[in-house]
C-alpha positions in Angstrom: 5.8 117.4 129.1 9.1 115.9 130.9 12.0 117.8 132.9 15.5 116.9 131.8 17.9 117.2 134.7 20.2 119.6 134.6 22.8 120.6 137.0 24.0 124.4 137.7 27.6 124.4 136.3 29.1 126.4 133.3 29.7 123.2 131.0 27.9 119.7 131.1 27.6 116.4 129.0 25.1 114.0 129.7 22.4 111.2 128.1 19.0 110.6 128.6 16.5 108.6 126.7 13.1 110.5 125.3 10.6 108.7 124.0 12.9 106.0 122.8 15.5 108.1 121.6 18.9 108.0 122.6 19.9 111.7 123.3 23.0 113.6 124.6 23.5 116.8 125.3 26.5 119.3 126.0 25.4 122.6 127.7 27.6 125.3 127.9 28.0 128.8 129.0 30.0 131.4 127.0 30.0 135.2 127.3 27.4 135.6 124.5 24.7 133.1 126.5 23.9 129.2 127.3 24.3 127.2 124.4 23.3 123.5 123.8 24.8 120.6 121.4 22.5 117.6 120.8 23.2 114.1 119.4 20.6 112.0 118.3 22.3 108.1 118.5 25.5 109.6 118.1 24.5 112.0 115.0 25.0 115.7 115.5 21.3 116.8 115.4 21.8 120.4 116.9 25.1 122.4 117.2 25.7 125.8 118.7 22.5 126.3 119.6 21.2 129.4 121.8 19.2 128.7 124.5 16.6 131.2 124.8 13.4 131.1 127.2 10.7 129.2 125.2 12.1 129.0 122.2 12.5 125.4 120.7 15.7 124.4 120.4 15.5 121.6 117.4 13.1 123.7 115.4 12.7 121.7 112.7 10.9 117.8 111.6 12.4 117.0 108.9 15.9 116.1 111.7 14.2 113.3 112.8 13.4 114.2 116.0 10.2 113.3 117.9 9.1 116.3 120.0 10.6 119.2 121.0 13.1 120.7 123.7 12.6 124.2 125.2 14.4 125.8 128.1 11.5 127.8 130.4 12.2 130.2 132.9 9.6 129.7 135.9 10.4 132.6 137.9 9.9 135.1 134.8 11.0 135.6 131.3 14.8 135.9 131.4 16.9 133.3 129.0 18.7 130.5 130.9 22.1 130.9 132.3 23.8 128.1 134.1 23.3 129.3 137.6 19.8 128.5 137.4 20.0 125.4 135.4 17.7 122.6 137.3 15.7 125.0 139.4 14.7 128.0 138.0 15.7 127.1 134.3 14.3 123.9 133.4 14.9 122.1 130.1 11.5 120.6 128.9 10.9 117.6 126.4 7.5 118.3 124.8 6.5 115.2 123.4 5.0 114.8 119.7 1.7 114.1 121.2 1.7 117.2 123.0 2.3 119.0 120.1 0.2 117.6 117.9 -2.5 118.5 120.4 -1.7 122.0 120.8 -2.0 122.7 116.7 
């Protein structure tokens, strides 16, 4: 598992390489929760995904993403909000090998 660095700001865009995959993220807070958009090699993979504690963000292997992304509340079971990003609420990348081992 790898922690993807995020910042405690209401809207952010950044790119990172995860297991050789070029990923671009937009994470943004609204009145309805924290949301995520993700591009995989400049192709939309996930758009408007509500971020919930320990719930998979990609969810479908057929989309071509190796691994999974999940927000984790390090202090409890709350859904993430921007003020705790990078500290309390961490975006974790779970590698495909770790998923297979857990199955």
